[in-house]
C-alpha positions, 0 to 999 in steps of 0.5 A: 223459578222451579216449584219445590215439591213437598209431601206433608211439608217435607221435601220429596228427597227428605221423605225417602230418608225419614225413619219409620217413627217420623214417617208415621207422624206425617202420614194419614190416619189409615196408614198410621193405623196399619203400620202401628198394628203390624203385630196383628197382621203377620203376613204384612210384617213378614213382607216388610222384613223381606223388603229390608233384607232385599234392600241390604243384599240386592236392591236391583231385584224385582220383588213379586207380591200379591200384597196390594194393601201394603203401605209404601214406606220410605224404606221402599224408595228406589225398589221395584215391585211386581204387583199382582192385579188378578191376572198378571204381575204389573211392574211398579217402580217406587219413587219418593212421590209414591210414598204413603200410598198403597201398592195396589194403587199402581197395579190396576185390576180393571182394564179399558173395554173396547167394543167392536163399534168403538174406535180408539183415537190416540192423542194427537191423531185426527179421526174421521169418525169424531 
């Protein structure tokens, strides 16, 4: 039997359809505080308004942003973002399991460092060095 995926007791598909008031009740306290204080952060408020306009006009459009601390709300489900990581824009597709997290969590700022003495071994490959 397949395991049913839930987020805070709500089905994964149903989370994407929740109104903002219901989503605020089931999210973490940090996210609740951020979403309730949008009037104190006009840049974030404008960002959420832009998302709702793009959702109505052209949901296939990729939204470029530098706002890494924006909470992913149910209205963003199905949209695609390009989030700046300090060097380049990384593509982030929003799925229902990403709701409640921050955009910056999916655009890493630090990459993997390989020095000249290290050998990169991909999973499934045998290495004569290790």
